[in-house]
Each structure stands twice: as C-alpha cells, then as structure tokens.
N, C-alpha and C positions, 0 to 999 in steps of 0.2 A: 531199466528198472520198472517193476510193476507199480501200479497205483491203487491205493486202497479203495477209492470210490468204484473203480472198475471191478475189483475183487469182490466187493460187497454186492454189487449189482449182478454179477455173474458167479455167485458163490459156488454153485454145484458144478458148473462147467470148469471153473478154475481148479476145484479139487480134483476133478477127473483129469484135467490137463496136467496138473502137477504130478499126479499119480502116474500118468503116461511117461513123464520125464523122470520117473523113479525117485521123486522126492519122498523120503520116509515120513510117514505119519502126516500126510498133506493136510487132512482135515483138521487135526489138532493144531498144526502150525498156523493155519489160517484163523482158527478160532482164538488162539492165543494172541494173534496180531489184532484181531477185531476187539478183543477185550482190552488190550492196551490202548487202542484208538478210542474206545468208549470212555476209558478213564481219562485220557487226554482231553476229550471233549467236556467231560464233567468238570475237571479242574479248570479248563479254559473258561467255561461258563462262570464259575465262581470268581475267577480272576477278573473277567469283564464286568461282573456285577460289582465287585469291589471298586474297580476303576470308575464305574458310573457313580457309585456312592462318593468316592473321593472328589469327583467333579462337583457334585451337589454340595459337599461339605466346604469346598473352596468358596463357592458362592455364598454359603451360609456365614462363613467367617467374615467375608467382605461386608455382608449386610449387617451383621452384628456390630462390627467396628463402626460402620456408618451411622448406626443408631445409638452409638455410645455404650453398647452392651459389652464392655470389656471382659467381664468375668465369663460370660457365656461364650465369647469368642475364644478365650483361652481354653475353656473346656472342650470346645469343638476341635481346637488345634491338637490337644492331647489325644483325642480320639483318632484324629487324622494320622498322627505318628504311629499308633498301633495298627491302623488300617493299612498304612503304607508298608509296614513290616510284614503283615499278613499277605498283602498283594505281592510283595517281592518273593516271599516263600512260594506262593502259588505259581508265580511266573517261572521260578526255578524248577518247580515240579513239571510244568508244561514243557520246558526246554529239555529236561531229562527224559520225559516220556517221548517227545518227538525224536530225540537221538536214538532211544532204544527201538522205536518203530523203524527208523531209518536203517539201523544196523540189521534188523530182521528182514526188511524189504530187500536190501541189496544182496542178501544171501539167497533169495529166491530166484530160480532160473526163469528165463522167458517161458511163456506158455506156448506149447507146440501148436502148429496149425492143425486144423481138424483132419487133414489128409495124412498126417504123420502116422505110420504104422505102429501098432503096439509091439513091444519087445524089450528085452533086457540087454541086448548086446549085438555085436557084429553079425552073429548067425541069424538074427531076425530082420536084417536090412533087406529091402526089396530091390531086386535087380530090375531096372526100368529100361535098360538098353545094353545090348551086347554087340560089339562091332563084328565079331567073328564067332559064330556058334562053336567052332572047333578050336578056339583059342587054347584051351588047356591041353590039346594034343601037340601043340608046338613046343618042342624041347630043343635045347642046345646043350653042348657038352660042358661048357665052363660057366661058372658064376662070375659076376662082374669083378669081384675082388681078385680072382686069379688073372683075369684079363688085364685089369688095371696094373697089376704087378708085372705081368709078362711084357706089356708094351710101355711100361714106366709112365703111366698116365697119372697115377695117384699114389702117394706114399703115405700110408696110414701110420707106420711106425715113426716117421719123422714128425708127424703131427703130435704123436704122444710125447716125443722128446721135447717139442717146443711148448706145448700147452697141456695135453692130456688126451685120453681117449675121446673120440667123437669130434676131433678137429683135424681133418685130413689136409694134406698138402697136395695141390694139383700142380703138375709139372708138364712142361712142353706142350704137346698136343692135347693133353688132358685139360690144361689151363685154357687153351684156345677153344676147345669144345665148350667149356663152361661159358666163356665170354660170348661165343657164337649163339648159344642157347638163350642167354639173357637178351642179347640184341634182337634176335629173331622174335622172341616173345613180346618185347616192347614194340617192335615195328608192327607186329600182327595186331596188337591192341590199339596202337595209335591210328592204324589204318581203319579201325572200326569206330573211331570217334572218341577214344579215350585220350585225355590230356596227360602227358607224362609229368610226374612230380618227382623231385629228388629231395626226400624229407630227411630230417635228422634220424639217427638210429639210436639215440638216447631219448627216453621219454620220462616225463615227471609222473607223479602219482595221480594227478588229475586226469592225465591222458589215459593211464591204465584203468582208472575207474570209469572213464567215459565210454570205453568200448567193452567193458565187462571183464577185463583181465584181473582187476582188483575189485573186491578182495578174493575172487575165486581162484586165481592161479598165481598168487605171489610166490608160492614155493617152487614154481616152474620157471621163474624168470631170474636172470642174473641182476643183482643189485649192486650198484656203485655206492657203497655205504656212506662215504663222507658227504656226498652231495644228494643222497636219496634219489638217485636217478636209476632207471632200469634200462638194460639193453633191450631193444624192441624185439618181441617174439615174432612179429610179422609187420609188414608195411601197412597193413590194415589200421594199426593203432595210430601212427603219426598222421597218415593221410586222412582218416575219418575225423581226427581231432583238429584238422584245419578249420572245420566248421563249427567247433564248439562255441557256444554262447552267441550264435548268429541268428538274426531274423532275416530270412531270405524272402525274396519276392517269388510268387508262384511261377512267373515266367522264367525264373532262373533254373527251374527244375526241368529235366533231371540234370544232375552233375555227374560226369564220368571222369574218373581219374585212374591212371595206372602208375605203378612205381616199382622199381627194383630196389631191394635192400638185402644185405646179409641179415639173417635171422638167428636169434640166440635162444635156446631152450635148454634148461637143465636136464629135462627128461629123467628126473629122479625115479629110481626104482626100475629102470629099463635094463634088462639083462637077457642073455641067451642068444639063440640063432637069429631071432628077428631083428637084432641090432647090429649084425655083422656087416662090414663094409660100409656101403652108403645107406643102408636101410634105416638107420636112426642116428642122427648127428646132433651135436650140441651147437654147432655153427653150420649154417647152410644158406644157399642163395635161393631167392624166390622172387618172382614177379607177381604182383597183385593187381587186381582190378577192384574198384570201389565205386558204388553209385549211391547218390542221395536222390530220392524220388518222392513223388506225390504218393500218399498212402493208397489211393485207389488204383494205382498203376504198378505197385511194387511186385505183385505176383506175376504179372505179365513181363516185367523187367527181369524177374528171376529166371523165367523160361528163356528170355533172350540171352542172359548171361550164361546159362547152362549150355545153350546151343553154340554160343561163341567159343566156350572152352572146348566143347566137343569138336568143333571145326579145327581148333588149334591142335588138339591131341591127334585127331585123325590125320592132319597134315604130316605128322612124323611117321606114319605108316605102320604103327604097331598096334596089336589087338588091345582093346580097352573095353571097359564096361562102366555104366553109371548106376549108382545105387541111391535109392531114397532111404535116408537113415531112419531107423526106428527111434522111439522116444528115449530108450535107455542108452542109445549110442550117440545122441546129439550133443552138441556143445551147449554150454551154459547160456549163452546169449541168443542162440538161434531159435527161430520159430519153424523153419523148414530148411533142411540141408540135403544137397545132392553131393555125394562123393564120387570122384573119378578114380578108377583103379586101372593100372596097366599090367599086362601079363609079363611076368618075369620068367623068360624062357630058360634061363640058367638055374633058377631056384625052384621053378615049377610052383609058383604062387602068385597071387595078386598083390600089387603094391599100390597103396594110396598115393596119388600125385596131386589131387586137388579137392577142395571143398568149396562149394558155391552155396551161399546161405542168404536167407532173408531174415533180418533181425527185427522187422517191423519197427515199432517205436521204442523198443527196449533200450537201444543205445542212445537214440536221439533224446529220450527223456533224461538220461544221465548227462548228456552233452548240452541239454537245453538248446537243441537245434530245432528251430521252428521256421515256418514260412507263413506269409500273409496271403490268405485267399483273396484273389482279385474280386470275386463276385460279392462275398460277404464282408470282407475286411477283417475277418477273424484270424487269429493266430493259431496255427495247428502244428503238431509235431510232424516232421517229415519221417520217411522211412529210410533205413540204411541197409545196404547189401554189400557183400564182398565175395571174392572168389580168387583162388590161386590160378594164375595163368602164365606160368605154372611153377610148381616147386621143383627145383633142379635135381636133387640127389637121386631120387628113385627114377626120374626120367632118364638120367644118364646111366644108371644101373641097368635099366631095361634096354636102353639103346645099345649099350656095349654087348649085352647078352644076345639080343635079337639079331643084330647085324653082324655077329661074328661069322667068319668064314675060315676056310683052311689056311688062307694066305693073308689074313688080316681082318680088320673091322671096317665095314663099309659105312660111309656117311649118308644118311637119308637125303634125298634130293632137296628138301626144303632148306637144309642147312648149308648146302654147297656154296651159295654166295657169301656165307659168313665165315666158313672155316678156311677156304682157300686150298683145301685138299679133299680128295674124294675117298681116300682110304687110309687107314692106319695100318702100315705094313712093317714097321720097324720101331724099336724103342726110340722114344722122342728125345731122350738125353743120354 
C-alpha cells in the first residue's frame, strides 16, 4: 500500500509512475486523495483544539468549585457538554475521512521501478534473455492434450464430471510426473538455501489484503462463504503472511522460504484456444519462492532470484525466454516483474511458467512487517519478493510436447531420479 507523505513529496513522479501502470486519470486520482487528506487534517486540527479547550474547561470547573463559584461552574459544565458533542462529531468525521482515504489508497497499485518499460500489454514486454535464438523453429506434431489422452496421463473429461472444466485428473505416470516435478523443484530450491514451508491453503481476508489480492482480485479467488475464507491463489499469500505484524531484527534478513501448494483461481472470463488442455486451469500445482529482505538489497536479490529460476528452467532442457514486463502488463502489487516463458513446440507459442517480482514495501506496509536497524535502532519496512519455481501445468505441457518421440515421451535427465522411468511408452492405466 502506498503512503500519502511519499505521494505528496514525489507527486510528479508518482503521477508518471501510475500512468505507466495504466491507472486511469492518475493526476485527478491523486489530487482527490490529497484533497481528502487536507480535509482530514483540517477537521483533526479542530478536534484537537476542542480537546485542548475541554482540558482547560475541566480545570476551570475544578477551580470554580474550589472557590465556591457554583453557578459559574455549572455554566462551564453546560458549555463542556456542548463542546463534547461537537468534538465527538468532529472525531467521527476524522474517522470517516480516514476510512475513505484508506479505501482509495488500497486501490492504487504499487509504483513501478524506473526501469519498467512503457507499454499497454504483452506485446510491449521486453525480452531480456532467450535461451535458444531458434526456439520458434522447433516444432512437434502433437499438442500436449492429444499426448495426455494417448498415453492416459491426464483425463480432462473426468475432471469435468467430478468438479467442472479446469480441474483435470492426473493418472498413472501423469500423476507420478506431477509429483516428480514438485519434489524436484522443492529440492532445487532448498539446495539453494530456501527453507521449505507447508502452509495452509485456506487464507483469511487479512492475509489476502496483506499481499495485495484483496481488494484487487476478490473476483478471481474462490470464497468459502460460511467462514469467509479464500482458497489460496498461490503459496505466496500464506508464506508471506507468516511475517505479518512482526518486528524483525536486521540480522534476521534475508529470509528465504519455498513452498508447494495447490493453487485455485476462478479465471473468470477466460475462453478460447488459450485455455485448452493445461494452458489455463482453475486448480493447479505450483512451487513458490519468497524472500523478505533489506530494502537496500532487494533489487540485487531480485536478480539472484531471477537467475535461480533461470537455472531451474534450464535444467529441464527446453527453450525458454525471460521478459521484463511493461507497466501495462504488471501485477497490482509489483514494482518490477520478470516473466519466464517456455516454448510450446506442439502449439507453436510461448507459455508463461513463472513470474519473479519485487514488491518493495508495498506488501510489507500492508503486513506491518518491519525490521529494526542495528546501527540506528529505527524501525523500517522490509521488502518482499516472490517467484514461481515453478508453476506445473504449462511446464508439463511443454515437457510432453518437446520430448515426444515416435515411440513415446522421453523424461528429461533432471527428473530421472524422481520418476523411476526414463520414457513413457504405453498407456499408464
């Protein structure tokens, strides 16, 4: 969540940054916010002046009573009653203005880093790395949904029967490959110093607010209505919220966590060829990495996380690229995001498999997550970062397509210790 003092001090830069993030009428939105804050300050000043007068009046009543001036004391008491009512009304106005300011602030996205490219959508993203310049020339005969059916790895129709579209059933070797990918990703992350966490997959509203899913994405999350709990859209939410309302010591930073969870997203309004097969699901598996860092180190940490994910993707042996997202394609809470895309050789298109983002203090301000500086003793907001390492559905889709051969589907070397088989050559059930 942004802070008004910062927005006032950096007004022009904030307007430009919000414009880059495609916030409509950014200047008018900020001016309306400042006007509300000015009114809050004015009313608060009146309220404080009244309170100061009440304090003086209380002393005057005591003094009058001490001097036997009963009539004067009663007159002051009557004035105090009126002043208290006025003060209560002013205080209610302050609270209402503060709530309105809060509601407007929480709907403003994070300000993008100065290096974020201008642009309105995916076509304007900047390719910063391409593992194979000839990736788009690599083509295979079958898309993953045909392979999954042929080898009985995934039953999409059975998922529709049980739940609905977007909830596939993995069977036999398909289920084992899923489990192998999850374990491999977790092992890769823990070997790099991340501590594995197994968090709840239901989150409360405070957790959703803390990482920026609420009020921005409530329509995209599944809600358990009776208990007002949400199914986690990503492990980022419960893992980052482990540190809500904490004051850390500087020497505790950085904190590195990894977690596997199923993820749930309604993906309302998603239709067409881009959602076929594993391309877009309502329930999917993902391994996440999260770091809590010192503000002055967060962009160096972002590069470290980007390189970590690049090594993980590279180890699977398939062509991939890294994009720096433009302002119009970035997430609500992000200040800078790198997207990873893998080449789908059976669909002849790039598929997003990971996003690695620096949220700076946007989430930690909502979370009230601070650390105490050792040198100054001051409390400061930490920075939070997260990345997919990795999301499974499109990784599996690309793997099936890329490694298909005339007599089966080969398993990449990195997964051999986890699958127990080197090739899929026959239906698994």
